[in-house]
C-alpha positions in Angstrom: -192.5 -8.9 28.0 -192.8 -6.5 31.2 -192.3 -7.2 34.9 -193.0 -5.0 37.8 -191.6 -5.2 41.2 -191.6 -2.6 44.2 -188.6 -0.2 44.1 -187.6 2.3 46.5 -190.3 4.6 48.0 -192.5 6.0 45.3 -191.0 3.7 42.7 -191.5 0.8 40.6 -188.8 -1.4 39.1 -189.9 -2.1 35.5 -188.0 -4.7 33.5 -188.4 -4.6 29.7 -187.4 -7.7 28.0 -187.6 -9.1 24.2 -186.6 -12.4 22.9 -183.2 -13.4 22.0 -184.6 -14.4 18.7 -184.8 -10.7 17.5 -182.3 -10.0 15.0 -180.5 -6.5 15.8 -177.3 -5.0 16.5 -178.7 -2.5 18.9 -182.1 -1.9 20.5 -183.2 1.1 22.4 -186.0 1.7 24.7 -187.4 5.2 23.9 -190.3 6.9 25.7 -191.7 9.6 28.3 -189.5 8.6 31.1 -186.3 9.4 29.0 -187.8 12.5 27.0 -187.9 10.2 23.7 -184.2 10.2 23.4 -183.2 7.6 21.0 -179.9 6.9 22.7 -180.6 7.1 26.3 -181.6 3.6 27.2 -180.1 0.7 25.3 -181.0 -2.8 26.0 -178.4 -5.3 26.6 -178.2 -8.4 24.9 -178.0 -11.6 27.1 -178.5 -15.4 26.5 -182.2 -15.0 27.6 -182.9 -12.0 25.4 -182.6 -8.2 25.4 -183.3 -6.5 28.6 -183.1 -3.3 30.6 -184.6 -2.1 34.0 -185.9 1.3 35.2 -187.0 2.7 38.3 -190.1 4.6 37.2 -192.6 6.8 39.4 -195.6 4.6 40.9 -199.1 5.3 40.0 -198.3 6.7 36.4 -198.5 5.6 32.7 -195.8 6.0 30.4 -195.9 5.7 26.5 -192.7 4.1 24.8 -191.5 2.2 21.9 -188.6 0.0 21.0 -186.1 1.4 18.3 -184.1 -1.4 16.5 -180.8 -0.5 14.7 -181.6 3.2 14.6 -184.3 3.1 12.2 -187.1 0.6 12.9 -189.9 1.4 15.5 -191.6 -1.5 17.1 -194.5 -1.7 19.8 -194.3 -4.0 22.5 -197.1 -6.7 22.1 -197.2 -7.3 26.0 -197.7 -3.7 26.9 -200.4 -2.7 29.3 -202.1 -0.5 26.5 -201.5 1.3 23.4 -202.1 5.1 22.6 -202.2 7.1 19.2 -199.2 8.7 18.3 -198.6 11.9 16.0 -197.2 9.7 13.2 -200.5 7.6 12.6 -199.4 4.6 14.7 -199.6 3.6 18.3 -197.2 3.8 21.2 -196.9 1.0 23.9 -198.1 1.9 27.3 -196.7 0.8 30.6 -198.8 1.4 33.8 -196.9 1.5 37.0 -198.9 0.3 39.9 -198.9 1.6 43.4 -197.9 -1.2 45.8 -199.7 -1.7 49.0 -197.5 -3.0 52.0 -199.2 -4.5 55.3 -197.8 -3.4 58.4 -196.5 -6.8 58.9 -194.6 -6.8 55.5 -192.9 -3.3 55.9 -189.4 -4.0 56.9 -189.6 -7.7 57.1 -186.5 -9.6 56.1 -188.4 -12.6 54.6 -188.2 -13.4 50.8 -191.1 -11.5 49.0 -192.9 -12.4 45.7 -195.2 -10.2 43.8 -198.8 -11.3 43.3 -200.7 -9.5 40.4 -204.5 -9.0 40.4 -206.7 -8.1 37.5 -206.8 -4.5 38.6 -203.9 -2.1 38.2 -203.1 -2.3 41.9 -200.5 -5.1 43.0 -200.0 -6.1 46.6 -196.7 -7.2 47.9 -197.0 -10.5 49.7 -194.3 -12.2 51.8 -193.3 -15.9 51.0 -194.1 -18.1 53.9 
């Protein structure tokens, strides 16, 4: 599962999560955002599952895969898309939207929630 929330200026906080039922000693998130470094971004195991959050540039797409136990590559079946890779398979793709803030919402201390739309653009809406 992938969730996206507005991050600091020009960034999107993307959380990558896998179910706790996955049997692995270690899982790493490997992709464009870490130059495909197989050890740079470990997921941590919690009672709810395997999870890691990254602040990625808004308005871009990133290819990635999960590496289980240092040898098994897996796609994210909840990815925004897939692109062929040089090894005859596919990479998962995450698209980071540009979040639009209305003048009323900028700097508002109220609770916020993310409303997603069918297009790749999301709008931040304050909870009332």
